[in-house]
Steps between C-alpha positions, in 0.01 A plus 500: 500500500329722755585460873352612820699535828422245765504576877559290809271459799582844635419672168872559414629445153635156445777635274395301196229510244217253457427410142155564400520348142729398223839331513784616723738653260820501714530209728836579642482869599611521854375813672539676845186460696329775703615472863219369719445470873346221716146568619488745788271247692789259499672654807529352857459845648138490374445213755712633798307821471210314671710379792552630855858634526489439868411124460622358172282226350684191364209446247544834350877479493470180304246652262730800430803270452294303234408806317866629503624173365244514215606855423859379460383214272312755289808724469702193397252409227495866381877495461492164307220648280703810429802274377284278302333789317835622389638177382535522124556137473140418582194536281214705660303180564802340678561812707147493653519129552817521688355800707196294580708214623711734710187650648369151583830402656553814708154632580299180502638359836448847667136505403475149656669636812251790513210252475636286783546800720151629428372146593703500826370842609142407413541191714642708792203751475251210504657343809518821682121575415409148635703541815325833594152426370369374838605436858673181582313349793520182697337191358338459848276790422392353166220317660231434244221622745677813597580589134142428377361702777715803414424472128128461564485797743677727264301398207174578697605857587407807302796647296570789738491274810732241329740770384517635862571150636771428255657846559507440875658154431765669297564766765512262795705232339225237488689245278254228545204696341719668236673166417170322452355776291807562282577135435138431395317597182355859522140389461506264813520791729265722307774716346530603134835421339600857500424523883697171546792653298489823686505331834797294397689802378420681832632204699810471292583882526425500887699187578755479222540856378864466393415182314217665319722799407766252378238323270413854352872567441549168337189524280615838378856356418323209343320725265824676399657156449223398270526823304880455475439146363258614223739772408808275466301253289385775268843654485661168421253436217582842348871425488470300180286465187293179551414477126875509397595259765226260384641530148841403615377202694295386208801525265715307758227224505490477119873462496511240762227291320689542162819378663324204655386385157851494370 
């Protein structure tokens, strides 16, 4: 029988051989696996790196804690895997089925926790962006006539003139004009979508600079979190041989069916 070494999601050897053909000659040869380390991406420090030491961010702290908990779970799964690979009382198929079960039990919940944290941060980012996207002005100035007049006047201007008027509104704090423009579709005031988005970004940076910078930090941390999630999922899949685990499950099912017929 020929064998090829398998690797985990980080490209490290799994410490066992994957059959490429023919029967498994020795089914009870326990062996010492090659030591492997959790993915480097699975480290809370990779998240805290984006924070401001002078003003700790609770969201970043929670994200870091989630990754550290996942790393601990991965280390626990690796330890269980090492013991199972050396268990001479198990067939090769049974070893990998038990490793798969250990992986699901220890790492599975942590992947779910990472997903929930990612979703929470995405929601927080969306809320901040909505809050800083346009001025909050009194309903009293939302008179339909005034709003329509401002929109129509801006739409009738040449691009350079309209840009100058909106820049002046931004500089002078004219929340009525900015609020009407930014809370309406871009085309109503004669702006392209890019111009509308740019004005929104300028408003956010001028009035809510710290919030804009916080969003930038959270988005970078979110990217790191998503990379960590992908790496732990790939790493977990590489801890066991799926084919051998499937064979053990199929054998167990056949035994159960046979016993049920007796």
